[in-house]
N, C-alpha and C positions, 0 to 999 in steps of 0.2 A: 303495551298491556295499558300503561301510563302519561305514555308517554303522546300521544297526537288523536284529537275526535275533531275530527270533523275538519278537517285543516288546522283544527288549534291547538295547542299547549292543557293540556289538563289543569295544570296543576292553577294561574287561571282562576280555571270557573271555577272546580271545586274549592278554592277558599275562600270563596263568595260562603257558602253553607256552612264554616268551620267559624266565621266569626260573627255571622247571622247568629246560628243555632245557639254554640256555647253559652257565649255571653244574655242570651233570650234569655235560654233554660236557667244561666244561673238567676237569675235574681227571680226567677221560675221558684223554684227552690228552696229562694230566699224564700219567699211570698209562703210554701208553707211549711217550711222550718216556725216560720217567727209566727202565722196565724195557720191555727189552725182548723177554722175551714175551710181557706183554703186548700187541704190537700186533696176534698172533693172535689172542686175546677179545678186545680191548676195537677194538681199531679201527675195526671195521667200524658197528656200534652207536652207537663215538665221532663218526665218516662224521655219522652218519644222524641223531645227537640237531641235531648242528652244527647241521646244511643245515638241518633245521624248523623249529629254534629262530631264525633267519637268516633265513629268511621270514618265521614268524613278529613277528619282530622286522618288516619291515619293513610287515606287515599290522596291527601293534599300530599302527607312523606311521601309519600314514593312517588307520586305525580312531579314532586321537588327538584324528586334526586336527577329523573328522567329529565328535565326543565336542564338543571348545571350540567349534568354529563353535554347540552348544547349547544350554551353560556354561557357555564364557570357560575360556581360559586358562591353570595356573598354571604362568608362564614358565621359571621352574626346571626342571619336569620337563620343557614341552615345551622349554626350552632340548639338555637330557639325552635325549629322547625322538629329535628330529631326529637327533642323534649315531650316537646307538644300534645302528640298521639298519646302516649304513656301518662299523663298528668289528665288527660283526658278523663283514661279510664278509671285511672284512679276517684276520679272528680261521677261517675259516672254510677261506680257498685257501692260509694259509697252512700249516693243521690240513692238508687237502688233499691239497700237495705234500709235506707231512713224510710224511703216510702213504703215501704215493707209492714218494718213495723208498727210505722205511723198507722197504716191502714187499722191495722188491731185493734186502736184503741178504739172500745167502745165512741161511737161518736163523735174522738177525738179531743172531747171537753178538759180532759180530766190527765196530759197525756206523764209520765211518771219522771223521777228528777234525770233520770239517766238520759230517755230519750231527748229530754230539754238536752243536757249538755251534748247526746249527738247531734242535735240540731241548728248549737253555736256552732261545731265544732266543722256542719255543710255549710253554715251561713261561713265560715272563715274558709273554708278550701273552694265554695263560690265565687268568692271576692280574686280567692290567690289566681283558679284562673280563667278568672275573665280576665285578668290583669297579663297574665301570661300571652292567651291566645292575644289580647291586645299589643303585650311586644313583639311577640309571633308575623302578627300583620302587621305595625308599623315599620319594624326592621327589613319588612321585605320591600313593602310601599316607598323603603327611603332605597333602599340599594335598586330598582327599578326604577321612579325617577327624579333624586336626585339630580344627576347628572345632568337630563335630560332638565330639571326644570333653570337650571346654571345658565345652558349655555343658551338657553331663552333669554334674548336681548330684547323687553320691556319697555323699554326705549321702539320698539317701531311701533308694540300694538298703542303705545300712547299717542305719535302720533300720525298715524296714520299711516306710516311705510314701511 
């Protein structure tokens, strides 16, 4: 089911959803945690983006395992890929809980201290999940492209031969 779609491996198709939506939702999470007025503007979109990104992370993990059975498993990338869906799910839960509590503060002007501390935790988790998403994607790109780039003879491009 997570192997091939339209003749193409699912993994490289779905990972782009993850590497766009998780960090983008993390930016939204930082905004709604740091600026209470942003909650009304970006809160729902941030939750939806984080939820879709998290779901895509699980699909990426499964499709990555299917692809690895065909082409081999890049260990560092696989290690990151196994952890990312779990970390994304934790991020999504923390974000959702923060959003639900923050919505309950009338006009979001005077957040209680505990909610401000929770917001700082959310900001730190958002930075962490963005970094982890980047590292997962970077190790996958390196595993895919580093050998191809090494074997490319740049001299042929410069001289036109």
